[in-house]
Structures are given as structure tokens and as C-alpha cells.
C-alpha positions in Angstrom: 19.1 -18.9 -24.9 18.1 -17.9 -21.4 17.5 -20.5 -18.9 14.1 -22.0 -18.6 11.9 -21.1 -15.6 9.5 -23.7 -14.2 6.9 -22.5 -12.0 4.7 -23.7 -9.2 1.7 -21.3 -8.8 -0.2 -21.0 -5.6 -3.6 -19.4 -6.2 -5.6 -19.1 -9.4 -8.0 -16.2 -8.7 -8.0 -12.8 -10.4 -4.3 -12.2 -10.4 -3.4 -15.8 -11.0 -5.6 -16.0 -14.1 -4.3 -12.6 -15.3 -0.8 -13.9 -14.9 -1.6 -17.0 -17.1 -3.4 -14.9 -19.7 -0.2 -12.7 -20.1 2.1 -15.7 -20.2 0.3 -17.6 -22.9 0.5 -14.6 -25.3 4.3 -14.6 -25.4 7.2 -17.2 -25.9 9.0 -16.5 -22.6 10.7 -19.9 -22.2 8.8 -20.6 -18.9 6.2 -23.3 -18.0 3.6 -23.5 -15.2 4.2 -27.1 -14.0 1.5 -27.1 -11.3 -1.0 -24.9 -9.7 -2.1 -25.4 -6.1 -5.7 -24.3 -5.4 -8.0 -24.5 -2.4 -11.3 -25.5 -4.0 -10.9 -28.6 -6.3 -14.6 -28.6 -7.3 -14.6 -25.2 -8.9 -14.9 -25.1 -12.7 -11.7 -24.0 -14.4 -10.6 -23.2 -17.8 -7.5 -25.2 -17.7 -7.1 -29.2 -17.6 -7.6 -30.6 -14.2 -4.4 -32.5 -14.3 -2.7 -29.0 -13.9 -4.3 -28.5 -10.5 -3.7 -29.9 -7.1 -4.8 -29.2 -3.4 -1.5 -30.7 -2.1 1.1 -27.9 -1.5 3.9 -30.3 -1.3 3.5 -31.3 -4.9 4.9 -27.8 -5.6 7.3 -27.3 -2.8 9.0 -30.7 -3.1 9.1 -31.0 -6.8 12.8 -30.5 -7.7 11.8 -29.5 -11.3 10.1 -26.4 -10.0 12.7 -23.6 -9.5 10.1 -20.7 -8.9 7.3 -20.5 -6.6 4.6 -17.9 -7.3 2.4 -17.1 -4.2 -1.0 -15.4 -5.0 -3.2 -16.5 -2.1 -5.2 -14.4 0.4 -4.5 -16.5 3.7 -1.6 -14.5 5.3 -0.4 -17.5 7.6 -0.6 -20.1 4.8 1.1 -17.7 2.4 4.1 -17.1 5.0 4.3 -21.0 5.4 4.5 -21.4 1.6 7.1 -18.6 1.0 9.3 -19.5 3.9 9.4 -23.1 3.0 10.2 -22.5 -0.5 13.1 -20.0 0.4 14.6 -22.5 2.7 14.5 -25.2 0.1 16.4 -23.2 -2.4 13.5 -22.1 -4.5 13.2 -18.4 -5.5 9.8 -16.8 -4.8 7.5 -14.1 -6.3 4.7 -12.9 -4.1 1.8 -10.3 -4.2 0.6 -10.8 -0.7 1.1 -7.4 1.0 -0.2 -8.2 4.3 2.0 -11.3 4.6 5.1 -9.5 3.3 4.5 -6.5 5.8 3.7 -8.7 8.7 6.8 -10.9 8.2 9.2 -8.6 6.5 12.1 -9.0 8.9 11.9 -12.8 8.9 11.8 -12.9 5.1 14.7 -10.7 4.7 16.6 -12.9 7.1 15.6 -16.1 5.2 16.9 -14.7 2.0 20.3 -13.9 3.6 20.6 -17.2 5.2 19.6 -19.4 2.3 20.9 -17.3 -0.6 17.4 -17.2 -2.2 15.4 -14.4 -3.7 11.9 -13.0 -2.8 10.5 -10.5 -5.2 7.2 -8.7 -4.6 6.6 -5.7 -6.9 2.9 -6.7 -7.5 2.2 -6.4 -3.7 2.4 -2.5 -3.9 0.4 -0.5 -6.3 -0.3 -3.1 -9.0 1.3 -2.3 -12.3 3.3 0.7 -10.9 7.1 -0.3 -10.5 7.8 1.6 -7.4 9.6 -1.0 -5.3 12.5 -1.6 -7.7 12.7 2.2 -8.1 12.9 2.9 -4.5 15.4 0.0 -4.0 17.8 0.8 -6.9 17.2 4.6 -8.0 16.7 6.7 -4.9 19.5 7.2 -2.4 17.6 7.9 1.0 19.9 10.9 1.6 18.2 12.6 -1.2 14.6 11.2 -0.6 12.3 13.5 1.5 9.0 11.6 1.3 6.8 9.0 -0.5 3.0 9.3 -0.6 0.2 8.6 -2.8 -2.9 6.6 -3.5 -2.1 2.9 -2.8 -5.5 1.5 -2.8 -7.7 1.3 -5.9 -11.1 0.2 -4.0 -11.3 3.2 -1.7 -10.2 5.6 -4.5 -13.0 4.2 -6.8 -15.5 4.9 -3.9 -14.2 8.4 -3.4 -14.2 9.1 -7.2 -17.9 8.0 -7.4 -18.8 10.4 -4.6 -17.0 13.5 -6.1 -17.4 12.9 -9.7 -20.8 11.2 -9.8 -22.5 12.5 -6.5 -23.0 9.2 -5.0 -23.1 9.0 -1.2 -20.6 6.7 0.6 -22.9 3.6 1.1 -24.0 3.8 -2.7 -20.6 4.2 -4.1 -19.5 1.2 -1.7 -22.2 -1.1 -3.0 -21.3 -0.2 -6.6 -17.7 -1.1 -6.0 -18.8 -4.3 -4.4 -21.0 -5.1 -7.3 -18.1 -4.6 -9.8 -15.7 -6.6 -7.7 -13.5 -3.8 -6.8 -14.3 -4.0 -3.0 -14.9 -7.2 -0.8 -18.1 -8.1 1.0 -16.2 -6.9 4.2 -14.5 -3.8 2.8 -12.7 -2.9 6.0 -9.1 -3.6 4.7 -9.6 -1.3 1.8 -11.6 1.6 3.2 -10.2 1.4 6.7 -6.7 1.9 5.3 -5.2 -1.4 6.3 -4.4 -2.5 2.7 -2.7 0.9 2.1 -0.8 0.4 5.4 0.7 -2.9 4.5 1.8 -1.5 1.1 3.3 1.5 2.8 5.3 -0.6 5.2 6.8 -2.5 2.4 7.6 0.7 0.5 9.2 2.2 3.6 11.7 -0.6 3.8 13.0 0.0 0.3 12.7 4.0 0.7 14.5 4.3 3.8 15.6 0.8 5.0 13.3 0.7 8.1 11.3 -2.4 8.8 8.2 -1.3 10.7 5.7 -3.4 12.6 2.3 -2.8 10.9 0.5 -2.6 14.3 2.5 0.5 15.2 1.4 2.4 12.1 -1.7 4.6 12.2 -4.3 3.9 9.6 -7.7 5.9 9.6 -9.9 5.2 6.7 -12.8 7.0 4.7 -15.7 4.8 6.2 -17.0 7.9 8.2 -16.8 10.4 5.4 -20.2 12.5 5.4 -21.9 14.8 3.0 -20.8 17.8 5.3 -17.1 16.7 4.7 -17.6 16.5 1.0 -19.3 19.9 0.9 -16.5 21.5 3.0 -13.8 20.2 0.5 -15.8 21.4 -2.4 -16.0 24.9 -1.1 -12.3 24.8 -0.5 -11.7 23.4 -4.1 -10.3 20.3 -2.6 -10.9 16.5 -2.9 -10.4 13.8 -0.3 -8.0 10.9 -1.2 -6.8 8.0 1.2 -3.0 8.7 1.3 -0.2 6.8 3.0 2.7 9.2 3.9 6.3 8.0 4.4 8.5 10.9 5.5 12.0 11.4 6.6 11.8 13.9 9.6 15.6 14.3 10.1 18.8 12.3 10.0 17.5 9.9 12.5 13.7 9.4 12.1 11.2 8.4 9.6 7.4 8.8 10.2 4.7 6.6 8.5 0.9 6.9 8.7 -2.3 6.4 6.6 -5.1 9.0 6.6 -7.7 10.6 4.4 -6.0 13.6 2.9 -7.4 17.0 1.4 -5.6 17.4 -2.1 -5.7 20.6 -4.2 -6.0 21.1 -7.8 -2.3 21.7 -8.2 -1.4 18.3 -6.7 -0.7 15.3 -8.8 -3.1 13.1 -6.8 -6.1 15.3 -7.4 -6.7 13.9 -10.8 -6.0 10.2 -9.9 -9.5 8.6 -10.1 -11.4 5.3 -9.8 -9.1 2.2 -9.6 -5.9 4.0 -10.6 -3.0 4.5 -8.2 -0.4 7.2 -7.9 2.9 7.6 -6.1 4.5 10.9 -5.4 8.2 10.9 -4.6 9.7 14.0 -3.1 13.4 14.2 -3.8 16.1 16.8 -2.8 17.3 17.6 -6.3 14.8 15.9 -8.7 11.9 17.6 -6.7 8.6 15.8 -7.2 8.3 12.7 -9.4 5.0 11.1 -10.1 4.2 7.4 -10.9 0.7 6.6 -12.2 -0.9 3.4 -13.2 -3.8 0.8 -12.4 -3.3 -0.4 -8.8 -5.5 -3.4 -9.1 -6.9 -6.1 -11.4 -5.6 -9.4 -12.9 -3.7 -8.1 -15.9 -2.1 -4.9 -14.3 -1.0 -6.9 -11.0 -0.1 -10.0 -13.2 2.1 -7.7 -15.3 4.1 -6.9 -12.2 4.3 -10.4 -11.2 5.7 -11.4 -14.6 8.3 -8.6 -14.3 9.6 -10.2 -11.1 9.5 -13.7 -12.7 11.6 -12.6 -15.7 13.9 -10.6 -13.2 14.7 -13.9 -11.5 15.9 -15.3 -14.9 18.9 -13.0 -14.3 19.3 -13.8 -10.5 17.8 -10.5 -9.5 17.3 -9.9 -5.7 16.7 -7.1 -3.5 19.9 -6.1 -1.8 18.3 -4.0 1.2 21.2 -1.7 1.0 19.5 1.0 2.9 18.8 -1.2 5.8 22.5 -2.2 6.0 23.8 1.2 5.7 21.4 3.3 7.7 20.8 1.3 10.8 20.4 4.5 12.9 17.3 5.6 11.0 14.2 4.9 13.3 10.6 4.8 12.9 8.8 7.3 15.0 5.1 8.5 15.8 6.4 11.9 17.4 5.3 14.2 14.7 2.8 17.0 14.6 0.1 17.0 11.8 -2.4 19.6 10.7 -5.7 17.9 10.6 -9.5 18.4 9.8 -11.6 17.0 12.5 -15.5 16.7 12.0 -16.9 15.6 15.4 -19.9 15.4 17.7 -18.4 15.3 21.1 -16.3 18.1 22.5 -14.5 15.6 24.6 -12.8 14.1 21.6 -11.4 17.5 20.7 -9.9 17.8 24.4 -8.6 14.2 24.1 -6.7 14.9 20.8 -5.2 18.1 22.5 -4.9 20.5 19.6 -1.8 22.6 20.0 -2.9 25.2 17.5 -6.3 25.9 16.1 -6.5 27.5 12.6 -10.3 27.2 12.2 -13.3 26.1 14.0 -16.9 25.9 13.2 -19.9 24.8 15.5 -23.6 24.3 14.6 -26.3 22.2 15.7 -25.6 19.6 12.8 -22.0 20.1 12.0 -18.9 20.8 14.0 -15.3 20.8 12.7 -11.9 22.1 13.7 -8.6 22.5 11.8 -5.5 22.5 13.7 -2.3 20.7 14.8 -2.1 17.5 16.8 0.5 15.0 17.6 0.3 11.7 15.7 0.4 9.8 18.9 -2.8 11.4 20.1 -4.5 10.2 17.0 -3.2 6.7 17.6 -4.4 6.7 21.2 -7.9 7.7 20.1 -8.1 5.8 16.8 -11.0 3.4 17.8 -12.9 6.2 19.5 -12.8 8.3 16.4 -14.2 5.4 14.4 -16.9 4.4 17.2 -18.1 8.1 17.3 -18.3 8.3 13.5 -16.0 11.3 13.5 -13.9 12.0 10.4 -10.3 12.9 10.3 -8.3 14.2 7.3 -4.6 15.3 7.1 -5.0 18.9 6.0 -1.7 20.6 5.6 -2.4 23.0 2.9 -5.1 24.7 5.0 -2.5 26.0 7.4 0.0 27.4 4.9 2.9 25.0 4.8 2.6 21.6 3.4 4.4 18.6 4.6 6.7 18.3 1.5 7.6 21.9 1.9 8.3 21.5 5.7 10.3 18.4 5.1 12.5 20.2 2.3 13.1 23.2 4.6 14.1 20.9 7.4 16.7 19.0 5.2 18.2 22.3 4.1 19.0 23.0 7.7 21.4 20.0 8.1 
């Protein structure tokens, strides 16, 4: 008989309820002892004796051996998780912003106290990408990881391309259905995807990156002209984080809208679904597909982590130990599409090579190569001027994946 798991659960929102629904359908030899919630007056489907607003009832309970953290407050989540790890309790979390922001501290705490923090549910919902990157891929054989990491923004883009809705109408529909928050900035601005990519990068390449150092430009300035341009080129726009090994010493990481073609895996990933593309040296491209959000898909990933703790599973962070010389950099040239109004923005981005340019009274765009750091330096200006930027490697002949593969063959 496997050992019994006794759980203290923080948060009973969509994912917490989804996890509970899954647990009650199976005889898993685990018990949720107590659930900490923020609002004691909210009507709930379970007995009131199961709930508390006092976090210490969970953290100081010696009968509880696993803490599940599923709340939206970054600082409070870190306090809960760090306290639990220090007190000898293993933890499962789905808080991507908290994990990305405090990843180094969380790794150090696990090593110091011999406890385990698992967070498969924090990246791409039901897709088991973290454990695959951690266990399966040696980063000597891993060229890049990219994909659709945010279901809310992908839903909005799908409604535009498949149903012909403009951005504002698609956003409102996503909000009405609960796919997007009242303030959708984290999703449509690429912040959510960035936090997930930072976590994935640690397991793909062993690099721990400060999220503030990573470029994220979102889809909120997408216009009808941009959509029409991509339709004419038989392309779609997807919001895509890219994690890429440049050479033996450097890794780049950024989040941008990306033009994708019909032959690419991501072209047919629609609505709230996520997709992760792994480019490996000998396995070539491998594709992971599944629901990236929702109570039951994310709850399933959380449950997978819970059951892994039954066998004392923990992330070893082997790549961070073995590849200390691999560094994060923003010194990389990207081929981009820029739709703009002010010529001074083009000058500020300092295009090195221009492949295509069009100017009319109502629509101006340019396709060419810029340095990633120039995009970072002008990130807020791009948003303020309602310009639209997309990663457009296939418009210039050589894709990032192909260039990465060619570079690796030189070493």
C-alpha cells in the first residue's frame, strides 16, 4: 500500500475546484485535510468546516505532509511555499509568476531543506512539458523550445482568424466566457507566456533568468491591416515564446507575436489549446499539444505532481549544475514585421537589413532584421504608438530553427 498523502490546499478557485473534482472520482489514498481561502462568506459546495482563512492551520499542522498552492497573489504565494519548504513539507504549485520571479530562491530552499517543489501545472496546463524537459532532453541535443503557452490570447486570435471578429470583440467574448480577466494585460501582453517560458528555460537549459530582463510584446495592437497582410501570405499570427540555444555559451529568450505558416505545427493550434515545439538535434521537431487552461486540465497536472511526491520525486536541476557557463543574452538578431505610423520608430529600431517595405496614407510596414536589444529599448514606445511587431523569420528565407540547426553543426 502506498503511503497516504495528507493535503493542505491554498485556494479553491477554478483549479482548486477542478483538482477536487478529479480526486473524488478515484481512490488515491489521499485526503484534503484543510482548504485555506480568502473570502469566508462565499458560498461553497463543501462543508464549511473544511475551510479556514488562517494559513497557519495548514502550515503548522504536523498531519499535513503536502501543501498545494493555487492562489493568485504572488507575494503571498511565495511566503506560503517558502514557509512550507522550510518546515519540511513538500509543495505543489501552479503559480507561474511566483515561480518565475523567485525561481533561484526556491531552488536554493529545496537544496537546503531537502524538500521538493513541483509545478507542472504552472506551464501549459495539461501538457507534461516540465518533466520532459527535466528528464528526457539533454541540452547538448536541444536547439530550441517554442510554442503557444497562453490559451487566452490564442482564443482571441482564433476568433479573429476563424470567425472574423476584430480584436476588441474577440477580447470581450473571451472575457464573457472567463478565458480572459477584466484586465487582460498579463495574457494579451505576453507576461503570462513569459513567466512560463522562464520556468521552461530553467529545465531546458539550466539557466535561471530574471523575467524583467526578458522581452514580451503582445497582441493588443493587432489591426485589420496586419490580419489582411498575413492572410495574403497564407500565414496566421500566434503569440509565441521562444527559448533558443545560440551557441555553446548563450541562450536567448523572448515573447513576440509570430507569423506561422501552414506547414508549422502551431498553425492549427486554436482557441484555448496550447502547443509546445521542441527542436532537437537528432529527434528533429517534436510536438506536445493539449488544453493549456481550465480547472480540470490544470488540475490533472497538479494531481500528477501530487502522486509523484508519493514516490519522493523532485527536480534535480541537473542542467543548472552541469552547465554553469551557459548564459542568457539579448544579443541576437531577429527578422521582424513592423506596422507603424512614425518613421522615427523605424530609425530607433535601426534595421540592419530591409527585405520588404510598404508605405501608404493608411498603412505602413517594414520587414527586416533588428537586434533584440533594440526592441527591448523601444518596447514601451511600440505599445504607446500602437505599432505592431511580429517575429517573421519565414518571410526572409531562413527560419530560426533552421539557423539554430546550422549553427550547431559548425561546433
